[in-house]
N, CA, C and O atoms as a GROMACS GRO file, in nm:
protein
  216
    1MET      N    1   6.722  -1.022  -0.090
    1MET     CA    2   6.641  -1.124  -0.156
    1MET      C    3   6.527  -1.170  -0.065
    1MET      O    4   6.416  -1.192  -0.112
    2THR      N    5   6.556  -1.185   0.065
    2THR     CA    6   6.449  -1.230   0.154
    2THR      C    7   6.344  -1.122   0.172
    2THR      O    8   6.226  -1.152   0.193
    3LEU      N    9   6.384  -0.995   0.162
    3LEU     CA   10   6.286  -0.886   0.171
    3LEU      C   11   6.189  -0.894   0.054
    3LEU      O   12   6.069  -0.871   0.070
    4LEU      N   13   6.240  -0.927  -0.064
    4LEU     CA   14   6.156  -0.942  -0.181
    4LEU      C   15   6.053  -1.052  -0.159
    4LEU      O   16   5.936  -1.035  -0.193
    5PHE      N   17   6.097  -1.165  -0.103
    5PHE     CA   18   6.004  -1.275  -0.077
    5PHE      C   19   5.900  -1.237   0.028
    5PHE      O   20   5.785  -1.279   0.018
    6LYS      N   21   5.940  -1.159   0.127
    6LYS     CA   22   5.844  -1.114   0.228
    6LYS      C   23   5.738  -1.024   0.166
    6LYS      O   24   5.619  -1.038   0.194
    7VAL      N   25   5.783  -0.932   0.082
    7VAL     CA   26   5.689  -0.840   0.017
    7VAL      C   27   5.595  -0.918  -0.074
    7VAL      O   28   5.474  -0.896  -0.073
    8LEU      N   29   5.650  -1.009  -0.153
    8LEU     CA   30   5.566  -1.090  -0.240
    8LEU      C   31   5.469  -1.177  -0.160
    8LEU      O   32   5.355  -1.197  -0.201
    9GLY      N   33   5.514  -1.229  -0.048
    9GLY     CA   34   5.428  -1.310   0.038
    9GLY      C   35   5.312  -1.229   0.094
    9GLY      O   36   5.198  -1.278   0.099
   10VAL      N   37   5.340  -1.106   0.136
   10VAL     CA   38   5.234  -1.020   0.189
   10VAL      C   39   5.133  -0.986   0.078
   10VAL      O   40   5.012  -0.991   0.101
   11ILE      N   41   5.182  -0.953  -0.039
   11ILE     CA   42   5.092  -0.921  -0.151
   11ILE      C   43   5.007  -1.042  -0.186
   11ILE      O   44   4.887  -1.029  -0.209
   12PHE      N   45   5.068  -1.160  -0.191
   12PHE     CA   46   4.993  -1.281  -0.223
   12PHE      C   47   4.889  -1.311  -0.116
   12PHE      O   48   4.776  -1.349  -0.148
   13ALA      N   49   4.925  -1.294   0.011
   13ALA     CA   50   4.831  -1.319   0.121
   13ALA      C   51   4.713  -1.222   0.112
   13ALA      O   52   4.599  -1.264   0.132
   14LEU      N   53   4.739  -1.096   0.083
   14LEU     CA   54   4.630  -0.998   0.067
   14LEU      C   55   4.540  -1.036  -0.050
   14LEU      O   56   4.418  -1.024  -0.041
   15PHE      N   57   4.600  -1.081  -0.159
   15PHE     CA   58   4.522  -1.123  -0.274
   15PHE      C   59   4.430  -1.238  -0.238
   15PHE      O   60   4.312  -1.238  -0.275
   16VAL      N   61   4.482  -1.337  -0.167
   16VAL     CA   62   4.401  -1.453  -0.128
   16VAL      C   63   4.288  -1.410  -0.036
   16VAL      O   64   4.174  -1.454  -0.053
   17VAL      N   65   4.318  -1.327   0.062
   17VAL     CA   66   4.215  -1.281   0.157
   17VAL      C   67   4.106  -1.204   0.084
   17VAL      O   68   3.987  -1.226   0.109
   18LEU      N   69   4.143  -1.114  -0.005
   18LEU     CA   70   4.044  -1.036  -0.079
   18LEU      C   71   3.962  -1.125  -0.172
   18LEU      O   72   3.842  -1.103  -0.188
   19PHE      N   73   4.026  -1.223  -0.234
   19PHE     CA   74   3.953  -1.315  -0.321
   19PHE      C   75   3.848  -1.392  -0.243
   19PHE      O   76   3.734  -1.405  -0.288
   20ILE      N   77   3.886  -1.442  -0.126
   20ILE     CA   78   3.791  -1.516  -0.042
   20ILE      C   79   3.678  -1.424   0.002
   20ILE      O   80   3.562  -1.466   0.004
   21ALA      N   81   3.709  -1.301   0.038
   21ALA     CA   82   3.606  -1.206   0.080
   21ALA      C   83   3.508  -1.177  -0.033
   21ALA      O   84   3.387  -1.168  -0.010
   22ILE      N   85   3.558  -1.164  -0.155
   22ILE     CA   86   3.470  -1.138  -0.269
   22ILE      C   87   3.380  -1.258  -0.295
   22ILE      O   88   3.261  -1.241  -0.321
   23VAL      N   89   3.435  -1.379  -0.288
   23VAL     CA   90   3.355  -1.499  -0.309
   23VAL      C   91   3.244  -1.509  -0.205
   23VAL      O   92   3.130  -1.538  -0.240
   24ILE      N   93   3.278  -1.486  -0.080
   24ILE     CA   94   3.177  -1.493   0.028
   24ILE      C   95   3.070  -1.386   0.006
   24ILE      O   96   2.952  -1.415   0.020
   25GLU      N   97   3.110  -1.265  -0.026
   25GLU     CA   98   3.014  -1.156  -0.046
   25GLU      C   99   2.921  -1.186  -0.162
   25GLU      O  100   2.800  -1.163  -0.153
   26GLU      N  101   2.975  -1.236  -0.271
   26GLU     CA  102   2.893  -1.266  -0.388
   26GLU      C  103   2.796  -1.380  -0.361
   26GLU      O  104   2.681  -1.376  -0.403
   27SER      N  105   2.843  -1.482  -0.292
   27SER     CA  106   2.758  -1.600  -0.273
   27SER      C  107   2.652  -1.578  -0.168
   27SER      O  108   2.545  -1.638  -0.176
   28PHE      N  109   2.677  -1.495  -0.069
   28PHE     CA  110   2.578  -1.475   0.037
   28PHE      C  111   2.508  -1.340   0.025
   28PHE      O  112   2.388  -1.336  -0.003
   29VAL      N  113   2.579  -1.233   0.046
   29VAL     CA  114   2.516  -1.101   0.058
   29VAL      C  115   2.477  -1.046  -0.079
   29VAL      O  116   2.358  -1.025  -0.106
   30GLY      N  117   2.574  -1.022  -0.164
   30GLY     CA  118   2.548  -0.959  -0.293
   30GLY      C  119   2.467  -1.045  -0.387
   30GLY      O  120   2.383  -0.995  -0.461
   31GLY      N  121   2.491  -1.175  -0.384
   31GLY     CA  122   2.417  -1.264  -0.472
   31GLY      C  123   2.269  -1.263  -0.441
   31GLY      O  124   2.186  -1.260  -0.532
   32ARG      N  125   2.235  -1.266  -0.315
   32ARG     CA  126   2.094  -1.265  -0.274
   32ARG      C  127   2.029  -1.133  -0.314
   32ARG      O  128   1.917  -1.132  -0.366
   33ARG      N  129   2.098  -1.024  -0.290
   33ARG     CA  130   2.044  -0.892  -0.324
   33ARG      C  131   2.023  -0.880  -0.475
   33ARG      O  132   1.921  -0.829  -0.520
   34ARG      N  133   2.120  -0.928  -0.552
   34ARG     CA  134   2.110  -0.920  -0.698
   34ARG      C  135   1.996  -1.006  -0.750
   34ARG      O  136   1.923  -0.965  -0.841
   35ARG      N  137   1.979  -1.127  -0.693
   35ARG     CA  138   1.870  -1.213  -0.737
   35ARG      C  139   1.734  -1.150  -0.708
   35ARG      O  140   1.642  -1.160  -0.789
   36LYS      N  141   1.721  -1.085  -0.592
   36LYS     CA  142   1.595  -1.017  -0.559
   36LYS      C  143   1.567  -0.906  -0.660
   36LYS      O  144   1.454  -0.892  -0.708
   37LEU      N  145   1.669  -0.827  -0.692
   37LEU     CA  146   1.650  -0.717  -0.787
   37LEU      C  147   1.615  -0.770  -0.926
   37LEU      O  148   1.531  -0.712  -0.995
   38GLU      N  149   1.678  -0.881  -0.967
   38GLU     CA  150   1.647  -0.938  -1.098
   38GLU      C  151   1.505  -0.991  -1.101
   38GLU      O  152   1.435  -0.974  -1.201
   39GLN      N  153   1.460  -1.055  -0.993
   39GLN     CA  154   1.324  -1.107  -0.988
   39GLN      C  155   1.223  -0.992  -0.993
   39GLN      O  156   1.122  -1.000  -1.063
   40LYS      N  157   1.251  -0.885  -0.919
   40LYS     CA  158   1.163  -0.768  -0.919
   40LYS      C  159   1.156  -0.707  -1.059
   40LYS      O  160   1.049  -0.668  -1.105
   41ALA      N  161   1.270  -0.698  -1.126
   41ALA     CA  162   1.273  -0.642  -1.261
   41ALA      C  163   1.195  -0.729  -1.358
   41ALA      O  164   1.125  -0.677  -1.445
   42ARG      N  165   1.205  -0.862  -1.344
   42ARG     CA  166   1.129  -0.953  -1.431
   42ARG      C  167   0.979  -0.935  -1.410
   42ARG      O  168   0.902  -0.931  -1.506
   43GLU      N  169   0.937  -0.924  -1.283
   43GLU     CA  170   0.795  -0.906  -1.254
   43GLU      C  171   0.744  -0.774  -1.311
   43GLU      O  172   0.635  -0.768  -1.368
   44GLU      N  173   0.823  -0.667  -1.297
   44GLU     CA  174   0.783  -0.538  -1.352
   44GLU      C  175   0.776  -0.544  -1.505
   44GLU      O  176   0.689  -0.481  -1.566
   45GLN      N  177   0.866  -0.619  -1.566
   45GLN     CA  178   0.864  -0.633  -1.712
   45GLN      C  179   0.739  -0.708  -1.757
   45GLN      O  180   0.679  -0.673  -1.858
   46LYS      N  181   0.699  -0.810  -1.681
   46LYS     CA  182   0.576  -0.883  -1.714
   46LYS      C  183   0.455  -0.791  -1.706
   46LYS      O  184   0.367  -0.797  -1.791
   47VAL      N  185   0.452  -0.707  -1.603
   47VAL     CA  186   0.341  -0.613  -1.588
   47VAL      C  187   0.339  -0.517  -1.707
   47VAL      O  188   0.233  -0.490  -1.763
   48ARG      N  189   0.455  -0.465  -1.745
   48ARG     CA  190   0.462  -0.372  -1.858
   48ARG      C  191   0.421  -0.441  -1.988
   48ARG      O  192   0.350  -0.382  -2.070
   49ASP      N  193   0.466  -0.566  -2.007
   49ASP     CA  194   0.430  -0.640  -2.128
   49ASP      C  195   0.279  -0.666  -2.131
   49ASP      O  196   0.218  -0.658  -2.238
   50GLY      N  197   0.221  -0.696  -2.018
   50GLY     CA  198   0.077  -0.722  -2.011
   50GLY      C  199  -0.004  -0.597  -2.040
   50GLY      O  200  -0.109  -0.606  -2.103
   51GLN      N  201   0.043  -0.482  -1.996
   51GLN     CA  202  -0.029  -0.357  -2.021
   51GLN      C  203  -0.014  -0.314  -2.167
   51GLN      O  204  -0.102  -0.246  -2.221
   52GLY      N  205   0.094  -0.352  -2.230
   52GLY     CA  206   0.116  -0.314  -2.369
   52GLY      C  207   0.025  -0.387  -2.465
   52GLY      O  208   0.004  -0.339  -2.577
   53ASP      N  209  -0.030  -0.502  -2.426
   53ASP     CA  210  -0.117  -0.580  -2.513
   53ASP      C  211  -0.254  -0.517  -2.528
   53ASP      O  212  -0.324  -0.545  -2.625
   54ARG      N  213  -0.294  -0.433  -2.435
   54ARG     CA  214  -0.430  -0.379  -2.435
   54ARG      C  215  -0.444  -0.262  -2.529
   54ARG      O  216  -0.552  -0.205  -2.541
   0.00000   0.00000   0.00000
């Protein structure tokens, strides 16, 4: 029974660590990269929309 609790504890600890790592990555690294790409895509869309009017 105690082995089961140890295994469950390790799995839970890994889950918590991975969850925290994902939150940090999204809020700092990936979030910034994604926002830059979205802004670039919006600017390119404006250019395309402006050229389509002519």
